[in-house]
MARROSE-325947 format. One record per residue: residue in one letter; x, y, z of N, C-alpha, C in turn. Coordinates in steps of 0.2 Angstrom, whole numbers, plus 5000, padded with zeros to 4 digits. Each point is the difference from the previous one (the first is absolute). Layout:
% residues N
{resn->A, n_c1->X, n_c2->Y, n_c3->Z, ca_c1->X, ca_c2->Y, ca_c3->Z, c_c1->X, c_c2->Y, c_c3->Z};
...
% end
This chain:
% residues 171
{resn->M, n_c1->5044, n_c2->4886, n_c3->5106, ca_c1->4996, ca_c2->4995, ca_c3->5004, c_c1->5003, c_c2->5000, c_c3->5007};
{resn->A, n_c1->4995, n_c2->5000, n_c3->5005, ca_c1->5002, ca_c2->5000, ca_c3->5007, c_c1->5001, c_c2->4993, c_c3->5003};
{resn->F, n_c1->5005, n_c2->4999, n_c3->5004, ca_c1->5001, ca_c2->4994, ca_c3->5003, c_c1->4996, c_c2->4999, c_c3->5007};
{resn->V, n_c1->4996, n_c2->4995, n_c3->5001, ca_c1->4996, ca_c2->4999, ca_c3->5005, c_c1->5003, c_c2->4996, c_c3->5006};
{resn->N, n_c1->5000, n_c2->4993, n_c3->4998, ca_c1->5003, ca_c2->4995, ca_c3->5005, c_c1->5006, c_c2->4997, c_c3->4998};
{resn->G, n_c1->5005, n_c2->5000, n_c3->5004, ca_c1->5006, ca_c2->4996, ca_c3->4998, c_c1->5003, c_c2->5002, c_c3->4993};
{resn->G, n_c1->5000, n_c2->5006, n_c3->4998, ca_c1->5003, ca_c2->5003, ca_c3->4994, c_c1->4996, c_c2->4997, c_c3->4994};
{resn->V, n_c1->4994, n_c2->4998, n_c3->5001, ca_c1->4996, ca_c2->4998, ca_c3->4994, c_c1->4994, c_c2->5004, c_c3->4999};
{resn->C, n_c1->4998, n_c2->5002, n_c3->4994, ca_c1->4994, ca_c2->5004, ca_c3->4998, c_c1->4994, c_c2->4995, c_c3->5000};
{resn->V, n_c1->4994, n_c2->5004, n_c3->5000, ca_c1->4994, ca_c2->4996, ca_c3->5000, c_c1->4999, c_c2->4995, c_c3->4994};
{resn->T, n_c1->5003, n_c2->5003, n_c3->4994, ca_c1->4999, ca_c2->4995, ca_c3->4994, c_c1->5004, c_c2->4994, c_c3->5001};
{resn->H, n_c1->5006, n_c2->5000, n_c3->5004, ca_c1->5004, ca_c2->4994, ca_c3->5001, c_c1->4999, c_c2->4996, c_c3->5006};
{resn->G, n_c1->4994, n_c2->5001, n_c3->5003, ca_c1->4998, ca_c2->4996, ca_c3->5006, c_c1->5000, c_c2->5003, c_c3->5007};
{resn->A, n_c1->5001, n_c2->5007, n_c3->5001, ca_c1->5000, ca_c2->5003, ca_c3->5006, c_c1->4992, c_c2->5000, c_c3->5002};
{resn->K, n_c1->4999, n_c2->4998, n_c3->5007, ca_c1->4993, ca_c2->5000, ca_c3->5003, c_c1->4999, c_c2->5007, c_c3->5003};
{resn->V, n_c1->4994, n_c2->5003, n_c3->4998, ca_c1->4998, ca_c2->5007, ca_c3->5003, c_c1->4993, c_c2->4999, c_c3->5003};
{resn->K, n_c1->4999, n_c2->5004, n_c3->5005, ca_c1->4994, ca_c2->5000, ca_c3->5003, c_c1->4995, c_c2->5004, c_c3->4996};
{resn->R, n_c1->4994, n_c2->4997, n_c3->4999, ca_c1->4995, ca_c2->5003, ca_c3->4996, c_c1->4995, c_c2->5004, c_c3->5004};
{resn->C, n_c1->4996, n_c2->5005, n_c3->4998, ca_c1->4995, ca_c2->5004, ca_c3->5003, c_c1->4995, c_c2->4995, c_c3->5003};
{resn->S, n_c1->4998, n_c2->5001, n_c3->5006, ca_c1->4994, ca_c2->4996, ca_c3->5003, c_c1->4993, c_c2->5002, c_c3->4998};
{resn->F, n_c1->5000, n_c2->5005, n_c3->4996, ca_c1->4993, ca_c2->5002, ca_c3->4998, c_c1->4997, c_c2->4995, c_c3->4995};
{resn->E, n_c1->4994, n_c2->4998, n_c3->5001, ca_c1->4998, ca_c2->4994, ca_c3->4995, c_c1->5000, c_c2->5002, c_c3->4993};
{resn->G, n_c1->5003, n_c2->4995, n_c3->4996, ca_c1->5001, ca_c2->5001, ca_c3->4993, c_c1->5006, c_c2->5004, c_c3->4998};
{resn->C, n_c1->5003, n_c2->5003, n_c3->5004, ca_c1->5006, ca_c2->5005, ca_c3->4998, c_c1->5006, c_c2->4996, c_c3->5000};
{resn->T, n_c1->5004, n_c2->5001, n_c3->4995, ca_c1->5007, ca_c2->4996, ca_c3->4999, c_c1->5006, c_c2->5005, c_c3->5000};
{resn->N, n_c1->4999, n_c2->5006, n_c3->5002, ca_c1->5005, ca_c2->5005, ca_c3->5001, c_c1->5005, c_c2->4998, c_c3->5006};
{resn->Q, n_c1->5006, n_c2->5002, n_c3->5000, ca_c1->5004, ca_c2->4999, ca_c3->5006, c_c1->4998, c_c2->5003, c_c3->5006};
{resn->A, n_c1->5000, n_c2->4997, n_c3->5006, ca_c1->4999, ca_c2->5003, ca_c3->5006, c_c1->5005, c_c2->5005, c_c3->5002};
{resn->K, n_c1->4999, n_c2->5006, n_c3->5002, ca_c1->5005, ca_c2->5005, ca_c3->5003, c_c1->5000, c_c2->5000, c_c3->5007};
{resn->K, n_c1->4995, n_c2->5002, n_c3->5003, ca_c1->4999, ca_c2->5001, ca_c3->5008, c_c1->4994, c_c2->4998, c_c3->5002};
{resn->G, n_c1->5000, n_c2->4996, n_c3->5006, ca_c1->4993, ca_c2->4998, ca_c3->5003, c_c1->4997, c_c2->4994, c_c3->4995};
{resn->G, n_c1->5004, n_c2->4997, n_c3->4996, ca_c1->4997, ca_c2->4994, ca_c3->4996, c_c1->4996, c_c2->5003, c_c3->4994};
{resn->V, n_c1->5000, n_c2->5006, n_c3->4999, ca_c1->4996, ca_c2->5002, ca_c3->4994, c_c1->5005, c_c2->5005, c_c3->4995};
{resn->C, n_c1->4997, n_c2->5000, n_c3->4994, ca_c1->5004, ca_c2->5004, ca_c3->4995, c_c1->4998, c_c2->5008, c_c3->5001};
{resn->I, n_c1->5004, n_c2->5004, n_c3->4996, ca_c1->4998, ca_c2->5007, ca_c3->5000, c_c1->4993, c_c2->5002, c_c3->4998};
{resn->T, n_c1->4997, n_c2->4996, n_c3->4995, ca_c1->4994, ca_c2->5001, ca_c3->4998, c_c1->4994, c_c2->4999, c_c3->5005};
{resn->H, n_c1->5002, n_c2->4995, n_c3->5005, ca_c1->4995, ca_c2->4999, ca_c3->5005, c_c1->5002, c_c2->5002, c_c3->5007};
{resn->G, n_c1->5004, n_c2->5006, n_c3->5000, ca_c1->5001, ca_c2->5003, ca_c3->5006, c_c1->5006, c_c2->5000, c_c3->5004};
{resn->A, n_c1->5005, n_c2->4997, n_c3->4997, ca_c1->5007, ca_c2->5000, ca_c3->5003, c_c1->5003, c_c2->5007, c_c3->4999};
{resn->K, n_c1->5002, n_c2->5003, n_c3->5006, ca_c1->5003, ca_c2->5006, ca_c3->5000, c_c1->5008, c_c2->5000, c_c3->4999};
{resn->V, n_c1->5002, n_c2->5002, n_c3->4995, ca_c1->5008, ca_c2->5000, ca_c3->4999, c_c1->5002, c_c2->5007, c_c3->5001};
{resn->T, n_c1->5005, n_c2->5001, n_c3->5005, ca_c1->5002, ca_c2->5006, ca_c3->5001, c_c1->5007, c_c2->5001, c_c3->4997};
{resn->H, n_c1->5001, n_c2->5006, n_c3->4997, ca_c1->5007, ca_c2->5001, ca_c3->4997, c_c1->5003, c_c2->5006, c_c3->5004};
{resn->K, n_c1->5007, n_c2->4999, n_c3->5000, ca_c1->5003, ca_c2->5006, ca_c3->5004, c_c1->4999, c_c2->5006, c_c3->4996};
{resn->Q, n_c1->4999, n_c2->5005, n_c3->5005, ca_c1->4999, ca_c2->5007, ca_c3->4997, c_c1->5006, c_c2->5005, c_c3->5000};
{resn->C, n_c1->4999, n_c2->5004, n_c3->4996, ca_c1->5006, ca_c2->5005, ca_c3->4999, c_c1->5001, c_c2->5004, c_c3->5007};
{resn->S, n_c1->5006, n_c2->5001, n_c3->5001, ca_c1->5002, ca_c2->5003, ca_c3->5007, c_c1->4999, c_c2->5008, c_c3->5000};
{resn->F, n_c1->4998, n_c2->5003, n_c3->4994, ca_c1->4999, ca_c2->5007, ca_c3->5000, c_c1->4994, c_c2->5001, c_c3->5003};
{resn->D, n_c1->5000, n_c2->5006, n_c3->5005, ca_c1->4994, ca_c2->5001, ca_c3->5004, c_c1->4993, c_c2->5001, c_c3->4995};
{resn->G, n_c1->4995, n_c2->4996, n_c3->5002, ca_c1->4994, ca_c2->5001, ca_c3->4997, c_c1->4999, c_c2->4996, c_c3->4994};
{resn->C, n_c1->5005, n_c2->4997, n_c3->4997, ca_c1->5000, ca_c2->4996, ca_c3->4994, c_c1->4998, c_c2->4993, c_c3->5001};
{resn->T, n_c1->4995, n_c2->4997, n_c3->4996, ca_c1->4997, ca_c2->4994, ca_c3->5001, c_c1->5002, c_c2->4995, c_c3->4995};
{resn->K, n_c1->5004, n_c2->5002, n_c3->4995, ca_c1->5002, ca_c2->4996, ca_c3->4994, c_c1->5005, c_c2->4995, c_c3->5003};
{resn->R, n_c1->5001, n_c2->4995, n_c3->4995, ca_c1->5005, ca_c2->4994, ca_c3->5002, c_c1->5007, c_c2->5002, c_c3->4999};
{resn->I, n_c1->5004, n_c2->4997, n_c3->5004, ca_c1->5007, ca_c2->5002, ca_c3->4999, c_c1->5003, c_c2->4996, c_c3->4994};
{resn->V, n_c1->5005, n_c2->5003, n_c3->4997, ca_c1->5003, ca_c2->4997, ca_c3->4994, c_c1->5007, c_c2->4999, c_c3->5002};
{resn->Q, n_c1->5004, n_c2->5005, n_c3->5003, ca_c1->5007, ca_c2->4999, ca_c3->5001, c_c1->5002, c_c2->5004, c_c3->5006};
{resn->G, n_c1->5004, n_c2->4998, n_c3->5004, ca_c1->5002, ca_c2->5004, ca_c3->5006, c_c1->4995, c_c2->5003, c_c3->5005};
{resn->G, n_c1->4994, n_c2->4997, n_c3->5000, ca_c1->4995, ca_c2->5002, ca_c3->5005, c_c1->4995, c_c2->5005, c_c3->4997};
{resn->V, n_c1->5001, n_c2->5002, n_c3->4994, ca_c1->4996, ca_c2->5005, ca_c3->4997, c_c1->4997, c_c2->4998, c_c3->4993};
{resn->C, n_c1->4994, n_c2->5004, n_c3->4998, ca_c1->4997, ca_c2->4998, ca_c3->4994, c_c1->5004, c_c2->5004, c_c3->4994};
{resn->V, n_c1->4998, n_c2->4999, n_c3->4994, ca_c1->5003, ca_c2->5004, ca_c3->4994, c_c1->4999, c_c2->5007, c_c3->5001};
{resn->T, n_c1->4994, n_c2->5002, n_c3->5002, ca_c1->4998, ca_c2->5008, ca_c3->5001, c_c1->5006, c_c2->5003, c_c3->5005};
{resn->H, n_c1->5002, n_c2->4996, n_c3->5005, ca_c1->5004, ca_c2->5003, ca_c3->5005, c_c1->5008, c_c2->4998, c_c3->4999};
{resn->G, n_c1->5001, n_c2->4998, n_c3->4994, ca_c1->5008, ca_c2->4999, ca_c3->4999, c_c1->5002, c_c2->4993, c_c3->4998};
{resn->A, n_c1->4996, n_c2->4995, n_c3->5000, ca_c1->5002, ca_c2->4993, ca_c3->4998, c_c1->5001, c_c2->5000, c_c3->4993};
{resn->K, n_c1->5005, n_c2->4997, n_c3->4998, ca_c1->5002, ca_c2->4999, ca_c3->4993, c_c1->4998, c_c2->4993, c_c3->4997};
{resn->K, n_c1->4996, n_c2->4999, n_c3->4995, ca_c1->4998, ca_c2->4993, ca_c3->4998, c_c1->5006, c_c2->4998, c_c3->4995};
{resn->K, n_c1->5003, n_c2->4995, n_c3->5002, ca_c1->5006, ca_c2->4997, ca_c3->4996, c_c1->4997, c_c2->4996, c_c3->4994};
{resn->R, n_c1->5002, n_c2->5002, n_c3->4994, ca_c1->4998, ca_c2->4997, ca_c3->4994, c_c1->5006, c_c2->4997, c_c3->4997};
{resn->K, n_c1->5000, n_c2->4994, n_c3->4997, ca_c1->5006, ca_c2->4997, ca_c3->4997, c_c1->5001, c_c2->5003, c_c3->4994};
{resn->Q, n_c1->5007, n_c2->5000, n_c3->4998, ca_c1->5003, ca_c2->5003, ca_c3->4994, c_c1->5001, c_c2->4994, c_c3->4995};
{resn->C, n_c1->5000, n_c2->5002, n_c3->4994, ca_c1->5001, ca_c2->4996, ca_c3->4994, c_c1->5007, c_c2->4996, c_c3->5001};
{resn->S, n_c1->5000, n_c2->4994, n_c3->4999, ca_c1->5006, ca_c2->4996, ca_c3->5001, c_c1->5005, c_c2->5001, c_c3->4994};
{resn->F, n_c1->4998, n_c2->5003, n_c3->4995, ca_c1->5004, ca_c2->5002, ca_c3->4994, c_c1->5006, c_c2->5005, c_c3->5002};
{resn->G, n_c1->5006, n_c2->4998, n_c3->4999, ca_c1->5006, ca_c2->5004, ca_c3->5002, c_c1->4999, c_c2->5007, c_c3->4999};
{resn->G, n_c1->5000, n_c2->5004, n_c3->5005, ca_c1->5000, ca_c2->5008, ca_c3->5000, c_c1->4993, c_c2->5003, c_c3->4999};
{resn->C, n_c1->4995, n_c2->4996, n_c3->4999, ca_c1->4993, ca_c2->5003, ca_c3->5000, c_c1->4998, c_c2->5001, c_c3->5007};
{resn->T, n_c1->4996, n_c2->5006, n_c3->5000, ca_c1->4998, ca_c2->5002, ca_c3->5007, c_c1->4992, c_c2->5000, c_c3->5000};
{resn->K, n_c1->4997, n_c2->4998, n_c3->4994, ca_c1->4993, ca_c2->5000, ca_c3->5000, c_c1->4997, c_c2->4994, c_c3->5005};
{resn->H, n_c1->4993, n_c2->5001, n_c3->5001, ca_c1->4997, ca_c2->4995, ca_c3->5005, c_c1->4998, c_c2->4994, c_c3->4996};
{resn->V, n_c1->5001, n_c2->4994, n_c3->5004, ca_c1->4998, ca_c2->4994, ca_c3->4997, c_c1->4992, c_c2->5000, c_c3->4998};
{resn->V, n_c1->4998, n_c2->4997, n_c3->4995, ca_c1->4993, ca_c2->4999, ca_c3->4998, c_c1->4999, c_c2->4993, c_c3->5000};
{resn->K, n_c1->5004, n_c2->4996, n_c3->4997, ca_c1->4998, ca_c2->4992, ca_c3->5000, c_c1->5007, c_c2->4997, c_c3->4999};
{resn->G, n_c1->5000, n_c2->4994, n_c3->5003, ca_c1->5006, ca_c2->4996, ca_c3->4999, c_c1->5007, c_c2->5003, c_c3->5002};
{resn->G, n_c1->5000, n_c2->5005, n_c3->5005, ca_c1->5006, ca_c2->5003, ca_c3->5002, c_c1->5003, c_c2->5005, c_c3->4995};
{resn->V, n_c1->4996, n_c2->5002, n_c3->4995, ca_c1->5003, ca_c2->5005, ca_c3->4995, c_c1->4994, c_c2->5005, c_c3->4999};
{resn->C, n_c1->5002, n_c2->5006, n_c3->4997, ca_c1->4996, ca_c2->5005, ca_c3->4998, c_c1->4997, c_c2->4999, c_c3->4993};
{resn->I, n_c1->4995, n_c2->5004, n_c3->4998, ca_c1->4998, ca_c2->4999, ca_c3->4993, c_c1->5005, c_c2->5000, c_c3->4995};
{resn->K, n_c1->5005, n_c2->5005, n_c3->5000, ca_c1->5005, ca_c2->5001, ca_c3->4996, c_c1->5004, c_c2->4994, c_c3->4999};
{resn->H, n_c1->5001, n_c2->4996, n_c3->5005, ca_c1->5005, ca_c2->4995, ca_c3->5000, c_c1->4996, c_c2->4993, c_c3->5000};
{resn->G, n_c1->4994, n_c2->5000, n_c3->4997, ca_c1->4997, ca_c2->4994, ca_c3->4999, c_c1->4994, c_c2->4998, c_c3->5004};
{resn->A, n_c1->4997, n_c2->5003, n_c3->5004, ca_c1->4994, ca_c2->4999, ca_c3->5004, c_c1->4994, c_c2->5000, c_c3->4995};
{resn->K, n_c1->4996, n_c2->4995, n_c3->5000, ca_c1->4995, ca_c2->5000, ca_c3->4995, c_c1->4993, c_c2->5001, c_c3->5004};
{resn->V, n_c1->4997, n_c2->5006, n_c3->4999, ca_c1->4994, ca_c2->5001, ca_c3->5003, c_c1->4994, c_c2->4999, c_c3->4995};
{resn->T, n_c1->4996, n_c2->4995, n_c3->5001, ca_c1->4995, ca_c2->4999, ca_c3->4995, c_c1->4994, c_c2->5004, c_c3->5001};
{resn->R, n_c1->4997, n_c2->5003, n_c3->4995, ca_c1->4993, ca_c2->5003, ca_c3->5001, c_c1->4995, c_c2->4996, c_c3->4996};
{resn->K, n_c1->4994, n_c2->5000, n_c3->5002, ca_c1->4995, ca_c2->4996, ca_c3->4996, c_c1->4999, c_c2->5004, c_c3->4993};
{resn->R, n_c1->4999, n_c2->4996, n_c3->4995, ca_c1->5000, ca_c2->5003, ca_c3->4993, c_c1->4992, c_c2->4999, c_c3->4998};
{resn->C, n_c1->4998, n_c2->5004, n_c3->4996, ca_c1->4993, ca_c2->5000, ca_c3->4997, c_c1->4999, c_c2->4993, c_c3->4997};
{resn->S, n_c1->4994, n_c2->4998, n_c3->5001, ca_c1->4998, ca_c2->4993, ca_c3->4997, c_c1->4998, c_c2->5000, c_c3->4993};
{resn->F, n_c1->5000, n_c2->5006, n_c3->4997, ca_c1->4998, ca_c2->5000, ca_c3->4993, c_c1->5006, c_c2->4997, c_c3->4996};
{resn->K, n_c1->4999, n_c2->4996, n_c3->4995, ca_c1->5005, ca_c2->4996, ca_c3->4996, c_c1->5004, c_c2->5005, c_c3->4997};
{resn->G, n_c1->5007, n_c2->5000, n_c3->5001, ca_c1->5005, ca_c2->5004, ca_c3->4997, c_c1->5001, c_c2->5007, c_c3->5003};
{resn->C, n_c1->4997, n_c2->5001, n_c3->5005, ca_c1->5001, ca_c2->5007, ca_c3->5004, c_c1->5005, c_c2->4999, c_c3->5005};
{resn->N, n_c1->5004, n_c2->5004, n_c3->5001, ca_c1->5005, ca_c2->5000, ca_c3->5005, c_c1->5000, c_c2->5005, c_c3->5005};
{resn->N, n_c1->4994, n_c2->5004, n_c3->5000, ca_c1->4999, ca_c2->5005, ca_c3->5005, c_c1->4999, c_c2->4997, c_c3->5007};
{resn->G, n_c1->5001, n_c2->5004, n_c3->5005, ca_c1->4998, ca_c2->4998, ca_c3->5007, c_c1->4993, c_c2->5000, c_c3->5001};
{resn->V, n_c1->4997, n_c2->4996, n_c3->5005, ca_c1->4993, ca_c2->4999, ca_c3->5002, c_c1->4999, c_c2->5007, c_c3->5004};
{resn->V, n_c1->4994, n_c2->5003, n_c3->4999, ca_c1->4998, ca_c2->5005, ca_c3->5003, c_c1->4994, c_c2->4998, c_c3->5005};
{resn->I, n_c1->4995, n_c2->4997, n_c3->4997, ca_c1->4994, ca_c2->4997, ca_c3->5004, c_c1->4997, c_c2->4995, c_c3->4996};
{resn->G, n_c1->4998, n_c2->4994, n_c3->5004, ca_c1->4996, ca_c2->4995, ca_c3->4996, c_c1->5004, c_c2->4996, c_c3->4996};
{resn->G, n_c1->5006, n_c2->5000, n_c3->5000, ca_c1->5005, ca_c2->4995, ca_c3->4996, c_c1->5001, c_c2->5003, c_c3->4993};
{resn->V, n_c1->4998, n_c2->5006, n_c3->4999, ca_c1->5002, ca_c2->5004, ca_c3->4994, c_c1->5003, c_c2->5007, c_c3->5001};
{resn->C, n_c1->5003, n_c2->5002, n_c3->4994, ca_c1->5003, ca_c2->5007, ca_c3->5001, c_c1->4994, c_c2->5005, c_c3->4997};
{resn->I, n_c1->5002, n_c2->5006, n_c3->5000, ca_c1->4995, ca_c2->5005, ca_c3->4998, c_c1->4998, c_c2->5000, c_c3->4993};
{resn->T, n_c1->5005, n_c2->4998, n_c3->4996, ca_c1->4999, ca_c2->4999, ca_c3->4993, c_c1->4995, c_c2->4995, c_c3->4998};
{resn->H, n_c1->5000, n_c2->4995, n_c3->5004, ca_c1->4995, ca_c2->4994, ca_c3->4999, c_c1->4994, c_c2->5000, c_c3->5005};
{resn->G, n_c1->4998, n_c2->5006, n_c3->5003, ca_c1->4994, ca_c2->5000, ca_c3->5003, c_c1->5000, c_c2->5001, c_c3->5008};
{resn->A, n_c1->5005, n_c2->5001, n_c3->5003, ca_c1->5000, ca_c2->5002, ca_c3->5007, c_c1->4997, c_c2->5007, c_c3->5001};
{resn->K, n_c1->4995, n_c2->5000, n_c3->5004, ca_c1->4997, ca_c2->5007, ca_c3->5001, c_c1->5003, c_c2->5003, c_c3->5006};
{resn->V, n_c1->5003, n_c2->5006, n_c3->4999, ca_c1->5003, ca_c2->5003, ca_c3->5006, c_c1->4996, c_c2->5007, c_c3->5000};
{resn->T, n_c1->4997, n_c2->5001, n_c3->5006, ca_c1->4996, ca_c2->5007, ca_c3->5001, c_c1->5004, c_c2->5005, c_c3->5003};
{resn->H, n_c1->5001, n_c2->5006, n_c3->4997, ca_c1->5004, ca_c2->5005, ca_c3->5003, c_c1->4995, c_c2->5005, c_c3->5002};
{resn->K, n_c1->5001, n_c2->5004, n_c3->5006, ca_c1->4996, ca_c2->5006, ca_c3->5001, c_c1->5001, c_c2->5005, c_c3->4996};
{resn->R, n_c1->4995, n_c2->5003, n_c3->4997, ca_c1->5000, ca_c2->5006, ca_c3->4995, c_c1->5000, c_c2->5007, c_c3->5004};
{resn->C, n_c1->5003, n_c2->5005, n_c3->4997, ca_c1->4999, ca_c2->5006, ca_c3->5002, c_c1->4993, c_c2->5002, c_c3->5001};
{resn->S, n_c1->4999, n_c2->5004, n_c3->5006, ca_c1->4993, ca_c2->5002, ca_c3->5002, c_c1->4998, c_c2->5006, c_c3->4996};
{resn->F, n_c1->5004, n_c2->5003, n_c3->4996, ca_c1->4999, ca_c2->5006, ca_c3->4996, c_c1->4995, c_c2->4998, c_c3->4995};
{resn->E, n_c1->4995, n_c2->5004, n_c3->4999, ca_c1->4994, ca_c2->4998, ca_c3->4995, c_c1->5003, c_c2->4999, c_c3->4993};
{resn->G, n_c1->4999, n_c2->4995, n_c3->4996, ca_c1->5003, ca_c2->4999, ca_c3->4993, c_c1->5007, c_c2->4998, c_c3->5000};
{resn->C, n_c1->5003, n_c2->4999, n_c3->5005, ca_c1->5007, ca_c2->4998, ca_c3->5000, c_c1->5001, c_c2->4992, c_c3->5001};
{resn->T, n_c1->5004, n_c2->4997, n_c3->4995, ca_c1->5001, ca_c2->4993, ca_c3->5000, c_c1->5006, c_c2->4997, c_c3->5003};
{resn->N, n_c1->5004, n_c2->5005, n_c3->5002, ca_c1->5007, ca_c2->4998, ca_c3->5003, c_c1->4999, c_c2->4997, c_c3->5007};
{resn->G, n_c1->5006, n_c2->4996, n_c3->5001, ca_c1->5000, ca_c2->4997, ca_c3->5007, c_c1->5001, c_c2->5004, c_c3->5005};
{resn->A, n_c1->4996, n_c2->4999, n_c3->5006, ca_c1->5001, ca_c2->5005, ca_c3->5006, c_c1->5007, c_c2->4998, c_c3->5003};
{resn->K, n_c1->5003, n_c2->5005, n_c3->5002, ca_c1->5007, ca_c2->4999, ca_c3->5004, c_c1->4999, c_c2->5002, c_c3->5007};
{resn->K, n_c1->4998, n_c2->5006, n_c3->5002, ca_c1->5000, ca_c2->5002, ca_c3->5007, c_c1->4994, c_c2->5004, c_c3->5001};
{resn->G, n_c1->4997, n_c2->4999, n_c3->5005, ca_c1->4994, ca_c2->5004, ca_c3->5001, c_c1->4994, c_c2->4999, c_c3->4996};
{resn->G, n_c1->5000, n_c2->4994, n_c3->4996, ca_c1->4995, ca_c2->4999, ca_c3->4996, c_c1->5000, c_c2->5003, c_c3->4993};
{resn->V, n_c1->5005, n_c2->5004, n_c3->4998, ca_c1->5001, ca_c2->5003, ca_c3->4994, c_c1->5006, c_c2->4998, c_c3->4997};
{resn->C, n_c1->5001, n_c2->5001, n_c3->4993, ca_c1->5006, ca_c2->4999, ca_c3->4996, c_c1->5005, c_c2->5005, c_c3->5001};
{resn->C, n_c1->5006, n_c2->4999, n_c3->4998, ca_c1->5005, ca_c2->5005, ca_c3->5001, c_c1->4999, c_c2->5007, c_c3->4997};
{resn->I, n_c1->4996, n_c2->5000, n_c3->4994, ca_c1->4999, ca_c2->5006, ca_c3->4996, c_c1->4995, c_c2->5004, c_c3->5005};
{resn->H, n_c1->4994, n_c2->4997, n_c3->5002, ca_c1->4995, ca_c2->5004, ca_c3->5004, c_c1->5003, c_c2->5002, c_c3->5007};
{resn->R, n_c1->5004, n_c2->4996, n_c3->5003, ca_c1->5003, ca_c2->5002, ca_c3->5006, c_c1->5004, c_c2->5006, c_c3->4999};
{resn->S, n_c1->5005, n_c2->5000, n_c3->4995, ca_c1->5004, ca_c2->5006, ca_c3->4999, c_c1->4996, c_c2->5006, c_c3->4999};
{resn->K, n_c1->4995, n_c2->4999, n_c3->4996, ca_c1->4995, ca_c2->5006, ca_c3->4998, c_c1->4996, c_c2->5003, c_c3->5006};
{resn->S, n_c1->5000, n_c2->4996, n_c3->5006, ca_c1->4995, ca_c2->5002, ca_c3->5005, c_c1->5004, c_c2->5002, c_c3->5006};
{resn->I, n_c1->5007, n_c2->5000, n_c3->5000, ca_c1->5004, ca_c2->5002, ca_c3->5006, c_c1->5001, c_c2->5007, c_c3->5000};
{resn->N, n_c1->4998, n_c2->5004, n_c3->5005, ca_c1->5001, ca_c2->5007, ca_c3->5000, c_c1->5007, c_c2->5002, c_c3->5003};
{resn->A, n_c1->5001, n_c2->5006, n_c3->5001, ca_c1->5006, ca_c2->5002, ca_c3->5003, c_c1->5002, c_c2->4998, c_c3->5007};
{resn->N, n_c1->4995, n_c2->4998, n_c3->5004, ca_c1->5001, ca_c2->4997, ca_c3->5007, c_c1->5001, c_c2->4993, c_c3->5000};
{resn->N, n_c1->5000, n_c2->4997, n_c3->4994, ca_c1->5001, ca_c2->4992, ca_c3->4999, c_c1->4994, c_c2->4997, c_c3->5003};
{resn->D, n_c1->4994, n_c2->5003, n_c3->5000, ca_c1->4994, ca_c2->4997, ca_c3->5002, c_c1->4997, c_c2->4997, c_c3->4994};
{resn->I, n_c1->4996, n_c2->4995, n_c3->5001, ca_c1->4996, ca_c2->4997, ca_c3->4994, c_c1->4993, c_c2->5002, c_c3->5001};
{resn->P, n_c1->4998, n_c2->5006, n_c3->4996, ca_c1->4993, ca_c2->5002, ca_c3->5001, c_c1->4995, c_c2->4995, c_c3->4996};
{resn->T, n_c1->4994, n_c2->5001, n_c3->5000, ca_c1->4995, ca_c2->4997, ca_c3->4996, c_c1->5001, c_c2->5001, c_c3->4992};
{resn->L, n_c1->5001, n_c2->4995, n_c3->4997, ca_c1->5001, ca_c2->5000, ca_c3->4992, c_c1->4995, c_c2->5003, c_c3->4996};
{resn->Q, n_c1->5002, n_c2->5005, n_c3->4996, ca_c1->4995, ca_c2->5003, ca_c3->4996, c_c1->5002, c_c2->4998, c_c3->4993};
{resn->P, n_c1->4995, n_c2->4999, n_c3->4995, ca_c1->5001, ca_c2->4998, ca_c3->4993, c_c1->5005, c_c2->5005, c_c3->4997};
{resn->N, n_c1->5005, n_c2->4997, n_c3->4996, ca_c1->5005, ca_c2->5005, ca_c3->4996, c_c1->5000, c_c2->4997, c_c3->4993};
{resn->A, n_c1->4997, n_c2->5005, n_c3->4996, ca_c1->4999, ca_c2->4998, ca_c3->4993, c_c1->5006, c_c2->4999, c_c3->4996};
{resn->D, n_c1->5006, n_c2->5003, n_c3->5002, ca_c1->5006, ca_c2->5000, ca_c3->4996, c_c1->5004, c_c2->4993, c_c3->5002};
{resn->V, n_c1->4998, n_c2->4996, n_c3->5004, ca_c1->5003, ca_c2->4994, ca_c3->5002, c_c1->4998, c_c2->4994, c_c3->4996};
{resn->N, n_c1->5004, n_c2->4997, n_c3->4996, ca_c1->4998, ca_c2->4994, ca_c3->4996, c_c1->5004, c_c2->4994, c_c3->5003};
{resn->C, n_c1->4996, n_c2->4996, n_c3->5003, ca_c1->5003, ca_c2->4994, ca_c3->5004, c_c1->4996, c_c2->4994, c_c3->4998};
{resn->H, n_c1->4999, n_c2->4999, n_c3->4994, ca_c1->4996, ca_c2->4994, ca_c3->4998, c_c1->5004, c_c2->4994, c_c3->4998};
{resn->F, n_c1->5006, n_c2->5000, n_c3->5003, ca_c1->5005, ca_c2->4994, ca_c3->4999, c_c1->4999, c_c2->4995, c_c3->5006};
{resn->T, n_c1->5001, n_c2->4994, n_c3->4999, ca_c1->4999, ca_c2->4995, ca_c3->5005, c_c1->5007, c_c2->4998, c_c3->5003};
{resn->T, n_c1->5000, n_c2->4999, n_c3->5006, ca_c1->5006, ca_c2->4997, ca_c3->5004, c_c1->5000, c_c2->4993, c_c3->5001};
% end
């Protein structure tokens, strides 16, 4: 939480200026309005020639050498990154994932509050090769049809039906 006035946050009584746009309750940034209503907030830019990204450390962006510092687990000798509560997952950080709403099911939610077993419909792109039901991986075709279609120059020609390929398993 950020301190605003006199070392106190907004929750504990600090007064902040509100956007002057009618009906808006956002905090005013520049010119009496919030970012939504036109306040231009400028950020320092990377000192590398031609780069317009934000600086992170030492006057440069991550692309040009700035290192993002991540906290390490407070457990003695552990060098993993903190996930929650000052520790990594191995040393007790609990990361909760929503669970399927079906009674007794412990699977993770995929879509609509349920897992795939209990009705979540997930559509996958299928291989464009006629009669194939495999999932498409790259170039609109499955791994089997991609490998069958690559010639010596590693070009991908137009796919031709291949009778000896059996690929009616689903992914």
